[in-house]
KEKE-3310 file (N, C-alpha, C; in steps of 0.2 Angstrom, whole numbers, plus 5000, padded with zeros to 4 digits):
npx = (5580:5575:5566:5554:5548:5535:5525:5511:5504:5486:5480:5473:5472:5486:5501:5512:5525:5524:5523:5535:5544:5542:5531:5533:5544:5539:5532:5542:5550:5542:5542:5554:5557:5551:5538:5529:5516:5508:5494:5495:5485:5484:5494:5489:5482:5488:5486:5473:5462:5446:5433:5423:5429:5440:5440:5436:5448:5457:5453:5455:5469:5472:5466:5473:5486:5484:5480:5492:5500:5503:5503:5491:5492:5505:5512:5510:5497:5490:5480:5485:5479:5472:5481:5484:5495:5505:5503:5505:5519:5523:5520:5530:5542:5542:5545:5559:5562:5567:5562:5569:5576:5566:5560:5569:5568:5567:5554:5545:5547:5544:5530:5525:5527:5518:5506:5503:5493:5490:5500:5502:5505:5506:5511:5524:5529:5529:5540:5543:5532:5533:5545:5540:5531:5540:5549:5541:5540:5552:5560:5572:5574:5569:5559:5562:5560:5570:5566:5562:5573:5579:5570:5571:5584:5583:5575:5584:5592:5584:5582:5595:5597:5587:5592:5604:5601:5594:5603:5603:5602:5591:5583:5584:5594:5587:5589:5589:5580:5584:5587:5600:5602:5602:5591:5574:5566:5552:5549:5538:5525:5524:5536:5542:5552:5547:5535:5518:5503:5498:5504:5498:5503:5502:5502:5491:5489:5477:5472:5463:5467:5465:5465:5478:5485:5481:5487:5500:5503:5502:5513:5527:5537:5549:5556:5565:5582:5596:5609:5620:5622:5619:5616:5602:5588:5580:5566:5565:5574:5567:5556:5564:5568:5556:5554:5565:5561:5549:5550:5558:5576:5581:5572:5573:5587:5585:5577:5585:5597:5591:5588:5602:5606:5599:5586:5575:5558:5545:5532:5532:5539:5531:5520:5525:5529:5516:5510:5519:5517:5503:5504:5510:5501:5489:5486:5485:5475:5464:5464:5461:5448:5441:5442:5438:5425:5422:5418:5418:5430:5440:5437:5442:5455:5460:5457:5463:5476:5478:5478:5489:5499:5497:5501:5515:5518:5516:5527:5537:5532:5529:5541:5547:5540:5543:5557:5557:5552:5539:5530:5519:5509)
npy = (5331:5343:5358:5363:5376:5382:5392:5397:5410:5414:5416:5408:5393:5384:5383:5377:5383:5384:5371:5364:5373:5371:5362:5348:5344:5345:5333:5323:5329:5330:5317:5317:5328:5340:5347:5362:5368:5381:5392:5407:5418:5431:5437:5439:5450:5462:5465:5468:5459:5452:5451:5442:5431:5427:5417:5406:5405:5401:5389:5382:5382:5374:5362:5359:5358:5346:5337:5337:5329:5331:5325:5327:5319:5318:5329:5347:5356:5372:5386:5403:5414:5407:5406:5416:5421:5424:5437:5444:5442:5448:5461:5464:5461:5471:5482:5482:5483:5492:5507:5511:5499:5491:5497:5495:5483:5471:5465:5474:5486:5481:5478:5490:5497:5491:5492:5506:5514:5508:5507:5501:5500:5487:5481:5486:5481:5468:5458:5457:5451:5439:5435:5434:5423:5412:5413:5411:5397:5395:5390:5379:5377:5383:5381:5389:5399:5407:5420:5423:5423:5435:5439:5429:5431:5443:5438:5431:5442:5449:5440:5439:5453:5454:5444:5450:5463:5460:5453:5439:5421:5416:5416:5405:5406:5404:5393:5391:5378:5366:5353:5352:5356:5369:5383:5382:5391:5392:5397:5409:5406:5416:5421:5428:5429:5423:5412:5416:5420:5433:5437:5431:5420:5406:5388:5379:5368:5361:5362:5357:5344:5349:5362:5364:5360:5370:5381:5378:5378:5391:5397:5408:5409:5408:5410:5400:5393:5400:5397:5384:5376:5388:5401:5400:5411:5420:5417:5406:5397:5397:5388:5376:5375:5372:5360:5352:5350:5343:5333:5318:5315:5310:5315:5329:5330:5326:5336:5347:5344:5344:5358:5363:5358:5366:5361:5360:5358:5368:5365:5352:5352:5359:5351:5339:5345:5348:5336:5330:5339:5337:5323:5325:5333:5327:5316:5325:5334:5325:5320:5332:5334:5324:5328:5341:5344:5338:5343:5340:5333:5343:5353:5346:5344:5358:5362:5353:5356:5369:5369:5361:5370:5382:5377:5375:5388:5395:5391:5399:5412:5415:5415:5425:5436:5438:5440:5452:5460:5459:5454:5443:5449)
npz = (5579:5566:5567:5555:5545:5534:5523:5513:5504:5505:5492:5484:5473:5470:5461:5448:5451:5465:5469:5464:5470:5484:5488:5484:5490:5503:5506:5507:5518:5529:5535:5540:5549:5561:5556:5551:5542:5535:5531:5524:5528:5534:5528:5515:5516:5513:5500:5500:5499:5492:5504:5503:5496:5503:5512:5505:5497:5506:5509:5497:5496:5507:5504:5493:5498:5506:5495:5488:5496:5509:5526:5539:5550:5553:5550:5555:5550:5548:5549:5547:5554:5564:5574:5586:5592:5583:5579:5590:5592:5580:5582:5592:5586:5576:5584:5584:5571:5557:5548:5537:5532:5529:5519:5509:5504:5491:5488:5493:5486:5473:5474:5478:5467:5458:5464:5467:5473:5485:5495:5509:5527:5531:5520:5520:5531:5529:5528:5542:5548:5541:5547:5560:5558:5556:5567:5577:5580:5582:5571:5563:5549:5533:5519:5505:5490:5477:5477:5489:5497:5502:5512:5521:5525:5532:5542:5549:5553:5561:5571:5576:5581:5591:5600:5603:5608:5619:5626:5626:5621:5612:5600:5586:5571:5556:5542:5524:5517:5506:5502:5499:5486:5473:5476:5469:5456:5447:5431:5422:5410:5401:5397:5407:5422:5433:5439:5444:5452:5451:5440:5430:5423:5425:5427:5435:5449:5449:5437:5422:5410:5397:5398:5403:5391:5382:5388:5388:5374:5371:5376:5376:5362:5348:5331:5331:5334:5324:5324:5327:5343:5350:5363:5373:5372:5386:5387:5380:5387:5399:5396:5395:5408:5415:5408:5413:5426:5426:5417:5411:5412:5399:5390:5392:5387:5374:5368:5371:5363:5350:5350:5350:5337:5329:5325:5332:5336:5341:5343:5346:5357:5366:5367:5373:5385:5390:5391:5401:5412:5414:5418:5431:5438:5438:5448:5459:5457:5456:5469:5476:5471:5478:5492:5493:5496:5508:5522:5536:5537:5533:5543:5555:5552:5552:5564:5573:5569:5572:5586:5589:5583:5591:5604:5601:5598:5610:5618:5613:5614:5627:5634:5627:5630:5644:5642:5636:5646:5650:5663:5673:5687)
capx = (5575:5575:5559:5554:5542:5534:5519:5509:5498:5480:5477:5470:5475:5493:5503:5519:5530:5523:5524:5542:5547:5541:5526:5536:5549:5536:5530:5548:5553:5537:5544:5561:5558:5545:5536:5523:5514:5503:5491:5496:5479:5485:5499:5486:5478:5492:5483:5466:5457:5438:5431:5419:5433:5446:5439:5437:5455:5461:5450:5458:5476:5471:5464:5479:5491:5482:5480:5499:5503:5505:5499:5490:5493:5512:5514:5505:5494:5486:5478:5489:5474:5470:5486:5484:5502:5509:5502:5509:5526:5524:5521:5536:5548:5541:5549:5566:5563:5568:5558:5574:5578:5560:5558:5574:5567:5564:5547:5541:5548:5540:5523:5523:5527:5512:5500:5504:5487:5489:5506:5500:5510:5507:5516:5530:5531:5528:5546:5542:5526:5536:5549:5536:5529:5546:5552:5536:5541:5560:5562:5579:5575:5563:5560:5560:5562:5575:5563:5561:5580:5580:5566:5574:5590:5580:5573:5590:5594:5579:5584:5601:5596:5583:5596:5610:5598:5592:5608:5601:5603:5585:5581:5589:5595:5584:5592:5585:5579:5583:5590:5607:5602:5600:5584:5571:5561:5549:5547:5531:5524:5524:5543:5545:5557:5544:5528:5515:5496:5496:5507:5494:5507:5503:5499:5488:5489:5471:5470:5461:5472:5464:5467:5485:5487:5480:5491:5507:5503:5502:5519:5531:5543:5551:5556:5570:5589:5599:5616:5621:5624:5618:5613:5594:5585:5577:5559:5566:5577:5562:5553:5568:5568:5550:5555:5570:5558:5543:5551:5564:5582:5582:5568:5577:5593:5583:5575:5591:5601:5587:5590:5609:5606:5594:5581:5569:5551:5542:5526:5533:5542:5525:5516:5529:5528:5509:5509:5522:5514:5497:5506:5512:5496:5482:5484:5484:5468:5459:5463:5458:5441:5439:5442:5436:5418:5422:5418:5420:5437:5444:5437:5446:5462:5462:5456:5469:5482:5478:5479:5496:5503:5497:5505:5522:5519:5517:5534:5541:5529:5529:5548:5549:5537:5548:5564:5556:5550:5532:5529:5513:5509)
capy = (5332:5350:5361:5366:5380:5385:5395:5399:5415:5412:5419:5403:5390:5384:5382:5373:5386:5382:5363:5363:5377:5368:5356:5342:5342:5344:5326:5320:5332:5329:5311:5318:5334:5342:5351:5366:5371:5386:5395:5414:5423:5438:5440:5441:5457:5467:5467:5470:5454:5453:5447:5436:5426:5425:5410:5400:5404:5397:5382:5380:5381:5369:5356:5357:5355:5339:5333:5336:5323:5333:5321:5330:5315:5318:5336:5352:5361:5377:5393:5408:5418:5403:5406:5424:5423:5427:5444:5447:5442:5452:5468:5464:5462:5478:5487:5482:5483:5499:5508:5511:5493:5488:5500:5494:5476:5470:5464:5480:5490:5479:5479:5497:5500:5488:5495:5513:5517:5504:5506:5501:5498:5479:5479:5488:5476:5461:5454:5456:5446:5433:5433:5431:5416:5408:5413:5409:5390:5394:5385:5378:5378:5386:5380:5395:5400:5412:5426:5424:5423:5441:5439:5424:5434:5448:5435:5430:5448:5451:5435:5442:5459:5452:5441:5455:5469:5458:5449:5432:5417:5413:5414:5402:5409:5399:5392:5388:5370:5364:5347:5352:5359:5376:5385:5382:5396:5390:5403:5409:5404:5422:5423:5431:5425:5419:5410:5419:5421:5440:5438:5428:5416:5400:5382:5378:5361:5358:5364:5351:5343:5353:5369:5364:5360:5376:5386:5377:5380:5398:5399:5412:5406:5412:5406:5395:5395:5400:5395:5378:5377:5395:5402:5401:5417:5419:5415:5399:5394:5396:5382:5371:5375:5368:5353:5349:5347:5339:5327:5313:5317:5309:5319:5335:5329:5325:5343:5351:5342:5347:5365:5364:5356:5370:5357:5360:5360:5370:5362:5345:5353:5361:5345:5335:5349:5348:5329:5328:5342:5333:5317:5327:5336:5323:5314:5330:5336:5320:5320:5338:5334:5320:5330:5348:5345:5335:5349:5337:5332:5349:5356:5342:5346:5364:5363:5350:5359:5376:5367:5360:5376:5386:5374:5377:5395:5397:5389:5404:5419:5416:5417:5432:5442:5439:5443:5459:5463:5459:5449:5444:5451)
capz = (5573:5565:5566:5548:5544:5528:5522:5507:5505:5504:5487:5480:5468:5469:5454:5447:5455:5472:5469:5464:5475:5491:5490:5482:5496:5509:5506:5510:5524:5535:5538:5543:5553:5565:5551:5552:5536:5537:5525:5526:5526:5536:5522:5509:5517:5510:5493:5501:5495:5493:5510:5501:5493:5507:5516:5499:5495:5511:5508:5491:5498:5512:5500:5488:5503:5507:5489:5486:5500:5516:5530:5545:5556:5554:5550:5558:5545:5551:5546:5551:5558:5570:5579:5587:5595:5578:5579:5596:5590:5574:5585:5596:5581:5573:5588:5582:5563:5555:5542:5531:5530:5527:5513:5504:5502:5484:5487:5495:5480:5467:5476:5478:5460:5455:5467:5470:5476:5491:5498:5516:5532:5531:5514:5522:5537:5527:5531:5549:5549:5539:5552:5566:5557:5557:5574:5582:5581:5582:5566:5561:5542:5530:5512:5501:5483:5476:5478:5497:5501:5506:5518:5526:5528:5536:5548:5553:5556:5567:5577:5579:5584:5597:5605:5605:5611:5626:5629:5626:5615:5612:5593:5581:5564:5552:5536:5519:5517:5499:5500:5496:5479:5472:5477:5463:5454:5441:5427:5419:5403:5396:5396:5413:5426:5439:5438:5449:5450:5450:5434:5425:5418:5429:5426:5442:5450:5448:5430:5418:5405:5391:5400:5403:5384:5379:5391:5385:5367:5370:5379:5372:5358:5343:5325:5332:5333:5318:5324:5331:5350:5353:5369:5372:5375:5392:5387:5378:5393:5404:5394:5396:5415:5416:5406:5417:5432:5425:5412:5412:5409:5392:5387:5392:5383:5367:5365:5371:5357:5345:5350:5348:5330:5326:5322:5337:5334:5347:5344:5349:5364:5370:5368:5378:5391:5392:5393:5407:5417:5416:5422:5438:5442:5438:5455:5464:5455:5458:5476:5478:5470:5483:5499:5494:5499:5515:5527:5542:5537:5533:5550:5559:5550:5554:5572:5577:5567:5576:5593:5589:5582:5597:5609:5600:5599:5617:5620:5611:5615:5634:5636:5624:5634:5650:5640:5635:5652:5652:5668:5677:5694)
cpx = (5574:5567:5559:5547:5541:5526:5517:5503:5492:5476:5474:5474:5483:5495:5510:5524:5530:5525:5531:5546:5547:5537:5529:5540:5545:5534:5536:5550:5548:5539:5551:5562:5551:5543:5529:5522:5508:5500:5491:5490:5480:5490:5495:5482:5482:5490:5476:5461:5450:5437:5427:5423:5438:5445:5439:5444:5459:5459:5454:5465:5476:5470:5470:5485:5490:5483:5487:5502:5505:5500:5498:5491:5501:5515:5509:5503:5489:5485:5481:5485:5471:5475:5488:5491:5506:5509:5505:5517:5528:5525:5528:5542:5548:5545:5556:5567:5563:5565:5563:5575:5572:5559:5563:5572:5564:5557:5543:5541:5544:5533:5521:5523:5520:5506:5501:5499:5486:5495:5505:5506:5511:5511:5523:5533:5530:5534:5545:5537:5529:5541:5546:5533:5534:5548:5547:5537:5549:5562:5569:5579:5568:5564:5557:5563:5567:5572:5561:5568:5581:5576:5569:5580:5588:5578:5579:5593:5590:5581:5590:5600:5592:5588:5602:5607:5596:5597:5606:5603:5597:5583:5586:5589:5593:5588:5588:5586:5579:5587:5597:5608:5601:5593:5580:5566:5558:5547:5540:5531:5524:5531:5546:5549:5553:5537:5524:5508:5495:5499:5503:5497:5508:5500:5497:5488:5483:5468:5468:5466:5471:5466:5475:5488:5487:5485:5498:5508:5504:5509:5523:5537:5545:5552:5561:5577:5591:5606:5617:5624:5624:5615:5605:5592:5581:5570:5560:5569:5572:5558:5557:5569:5562:5551:5560:5566:5552:5544:5557:5570:5583:5578:5571:5583:5591:5581:5581:5596:5597:5588:5597:5610:5602:5588:5575:5563:5547:5536:5527:5535:5536:5521:5519:5528:5521:5508:5513:5519:5507:5499:5507:5506:5490:5481:5482:5477:5463:5458:5460:5450:5438:5437:5439:5429:5417:5423:5421:5428:5442:5443:5441:5453:5464:5462:5462:5475:5483:5480:5487:5501:5503:5501:5513:5523:5520:5524:5539:5538:5530:5536:5550:5546:5541:5554:5563:5553:5543:5531:5522:5514:5508)
cpy = (5340:5352:5365:5370:5382:5387:5397:5404:5412:5415:5414:5399:5390:5382:5378:5376:5384:5375:5362:5367:5374:5362:5349:5339:5341:5336:5322:5323:5331:5322:5312:5323:5335:5348:5355:5369:5375:5389:5403:5419:5430:5441:5443:5448:5463:5470:5468:5465:5455:5448:5441:5430:5423:5418:5404:5399:5400:5390:5379:5378:5375:5362:5354:5355:5348:5335:5332:5330:5325:5329:5325:5326:5315:5325:5341:5356:5365:5383:5398:5412:5414:5403:5414:5426:5426:5434:5448:5448:5447:5460:5469:5465:5468:5483:5487:5481:5490:5501:5508:5504:5489:5490:5498:5486:5476:5469:5470:5485:5488:5480:5486:5500:5497:5490:5501:5516:5513:5502:5506:5499:5491:5477:5481:5483:5469:5456:5453:5451:5439:5430:5430:5424:5411:5407:5411:5401:5389:5389:5385:5379:5380:5384:5386:5395:5406:5419:5428:5424:5429:5441:5434:5427:5439:5444:5433:5436:5450:5446:5438:5448:5458:5450:5446:5461:5466:5454:5442:5428:5413:5411:5411:5407:5404:5399:5390:5381:5369:5358:5347:5355:5366:5377:5385:5388:5394:5396:5403:5407:5410:5425:5426:5426:5421:5418:5412:5420:5428:5441:5435:5423:5409:5394:5380:5370:5357:5360:5357:5350:5347:5360:5369:5364:5366:5381:5385:5379:5387:5401:5403:5408:5411:5408:5401:5397:5395:5398:5389:5380:5385:5396:5403:5408:5415:5415:5407:5394:5393:5389:5376:5370:5370:5361:5349:5346:5343:5332:5323:5316:5316:5313:5326:5335:5329:5332:5348:5350:5345:5354:5366:5362:5361:5366:5356:5362:5362:5367:5355:5346:5355:5355:5340:5338:5348:5341:5327:5332:5339:5327:5319:5329:5332:5320:5319:5333:5331:5319:5326:5337:5329:5323:5337:5349:5341:5340:5346:5336:5338:5353:5352:5344:5352:5365:5359:5353:5366:5374:5365:5366:5381:5383:5375:5384:5398:5396:5395:5411:5420:5418:5424:5437:5443:5442:5450:5463:5463:5453:5449:5446:5445)
cpz = (5572:5565:5559:5547:5537:5527:5515:5507:5502:5498:5482:5475:5467:5462:5454:5451:5462:5473:5469:5468:5482:5491:5489:5488:5502:5511:5510:5517:5530:5538:5542:5548:5557:5560:5553:5545:5537:5531:5528:5524:5528:5530:5516:5510:5514:5503:5494:5497:5497:5499:5508:5498:5497:5510:5510:5497:5500:5510:5502:5492:5502:5508:5495:5492:5504:5501:5487:5490:5507:5521:5537:5551:5557:5555:5553:5552:5549:5547:5550:5556:5564:5575:5581:5590:5590:5578:5585:5595:5584:5577:5589:5591:5578:5577:5587:5575:5561:5548:5536:5528:5527:5520:5507:5501:5495:5483:5488:5489:5474:5468:5476:5471:5457:5458:5471:5474:5483:5494:5506:5521:5532:5525:5516:5527:5535:5529:5538:5551:5547:5544:5558:5565:5558:5564:5579:5584:5582:5577:5564:5553:5539:5522:5508:5494:5483:5478:5485:5501:5505:5512:5523:5529:5533:5543:5552:5556:5562:5573:5580:5583:5590:5602:5607:5609:5619:5629:5630:5620:5614:5605:5589:5575:5559:5545:5531:5518:5509:5497:5497:5489:5479:5473:5470:5462:5447:5437:5424:5412:5398:5395:5402:5417:5432:5437:5445:5447:5448:5443:5428:5420:5421:5425:5433:5443:5449:5441:5426:5413:5399:5392:5400:5395:5381:5381:5388:5378:5366:5373:5374:5369:5353:5336:5326:5331:5326:5318:5329:5338:5353:5359:5368:5375:5381:5392:5384:5384:5398:5403:5396:5404:5417:5414:5410:5423:5432:5421:5414:5409:5402:5388:5386:5387:5376:5364:5366:5365:5351:5344:5347:5340:5326:5322:5327:5334:5340:5348:5348:5356:5369:5372:5373:5385:5394:5395:5400:5413:5419:5420:5430:5441:5442:5445:5460:5463:5457:5465:5479:5477:5475:5490:5499:5497:5505:5520:5534:5543:5537:5540:5555:5558:5553:5561:5575:5575:5571:5583:5594:5588:5588:5603:5608:5600:5606:5620:5618:5614:5623:5636:5633:5628:5641:5648:5639:5641:5654:5656:5671:5684:5698)
residu = (UNK:UNK:UNK:UNK:UNK:UNK:UNK:UNK:UNK:UNK:UNK:UNK:UNK:UNK:UNK:UNK:UNK:UNK:UNK:UNK:UNK:UNK:UNK:UNK:UNK:UNK:UNK:UNK:UNK:UNK:UNK:UNK:UNK:UNK:UNK:UNK:UNK:UNK:UNK:UNK:UNK:UNK:UNK:UNK:UNK:UNK:UNK:UNK:UNK:UNK:UNK:UNK:UNK:UNK:UNK:UNK:UNK:UNK:UNK:UNK:UNK:UNK:UNK:UNK:UNK:UNK:UNK:UNK:UNK:UNK:UNK:UNK:UNK:UNK:UNK:UNK:UNK:UNK:UNK:UNK:UNK:UNK:UNK:UNK:UNK:UNK:UNK:UNK:UNK:UNK:UNK:UNK:UNK:UNK:UNK:UNK:UNK:UNK:UNK:UNK:UNK:UNK:UNK:UNK:UNK:UNK:UNK:UNK:UNK:UNK:UNK:UNK:UNK:UNK:UNK:UNK:UNK:UNK:UNK:UNK:UNK:UNK:UNK:UNK:UNK:UNK:UNK:UNK:UNK:UNK:UNK:UNK:UNK:UNK:UNK:UNK:UNK:UNK:UNK:UNK:UNK:UNK:UNK:UNK:UNK:UNK:UNK:UNK:UNK:UNK:UNK:UNK:UNK:UNK:UNK:UNK:UNK:UNK:UNK:UNK:UNK:UNK:UNK:UNK:UNK:UNK:UNK:UNK:UNK:UNK:UNK:UNK:UNK:UNK:UNK:UNK:UNK:UNK:UNK:UNK:UNK:UNK:UNK:UNK:UNK:UNK:UNK:UNK:UNK:UNK:UNK:UNK:UNK:UNK:UNK:UNK:UNK:UNK:UNK:UNK:UNK:UNK:UNK:UNK:UNK:UNK:UNK:UNK:UNK:UNK:UNK:UNK:UNK:UNK:UNK:UNK:UNK:UNK:UNK:UNK:UNK:UNK:UNK:UNK:UNK:UNK:UNK:UNK:UNK:UNK:UNK:UNK:UNK:UNK:UNK:UNK:UNK:UNK:UNK:UNK:UNK:UNK:UNK:UNK:UNK:UNK:UNK:UNK:UNK:UNK:UNK:UNK:UNK:UNK:UNK:UNK:UNK:UNK:UNK:UNK:UNK:UNK:UNK:UNK:UNK:UNK:UNK:UNK:UNK:UNK:UNK:UNK:UNK:UNK:UNK:UNK:UNK:UNK:UNK:UNK:UNK:UNK:UNK:UNK:UNK:UNK:UNK:UNK:UNK:UNK:UNK:UNK:UNK:UNK:UNK:UNK:UNK:UNK:UNK:UNK:UNK:UNK:UNK:UNK:UNK:UNK:UNK:UNK:UNK:UNK:UNK:UNK:UNK:UNK:UNK:UNK:UNK:UNK:UNK:UNK:UNK:UNK:UNK:UNK:UNK:UNK:UNK:UNK:UNK)
# end
């Protein structure tokens, strides 16, 4: 049985990109693998979140994990900061990570451009912390979207570098977990290539139906195709990408044919998208509302999850200490 590790930053409110990028598969994979799902609150510090909202954001992600169908009786769900061993491994891996390679990562360059007043060391070493999260459980597989492929490759690089430097065969080289399909990236409603909270172009899993309808109707479109079977502009292709994952194949085929015939009505397309997104998210929103105020249940989930995660982490961190020369007297 493979060990699978996945985490989501604790910036609050998961969206369709999170769901189709990972959460939908979590429900299946938890029955087939030894799964660890964590809430990456340390990662969120790179953008210096408001301390008054950090805990609430963690709670929101936890509730949405559970509402989406992750079963804490089968999988391990934990909060990153509850497992201190990740910080120790993060420090150790940083000693074998080089500033030049970290500065070249796409995510660092993008974040540095977006927040030039806050280009902190945590932002630079973000890939090392991600690697520590993965290697802490010596994971075989990691469900990632296209935007995280580079970080996963860096994790493999760090694992190889550690093994080669110390002459051991300790860390595995984790692979992307995607059920044999291409990695999914859900586009934003503003015509951009990625749905993300910071971009403000999301449909959240707990959005009310009226909110979803309003967001969909505002999605970027144009006056429509003028030539039959023409190539769709990126912002239109984005809507079809969402349609492909939330709707039935015959629904997708219908609107695609309407496009090819230059007869597409964007209003009808958006209404269909809204209806199908609502169908996907309604059970999640209802379950979220049931558990979000159950403090005893949420405490039980994170406490037991931390215990299981720490037990797994110690199986890694103790040998790593010895390999690097840290031994008790």
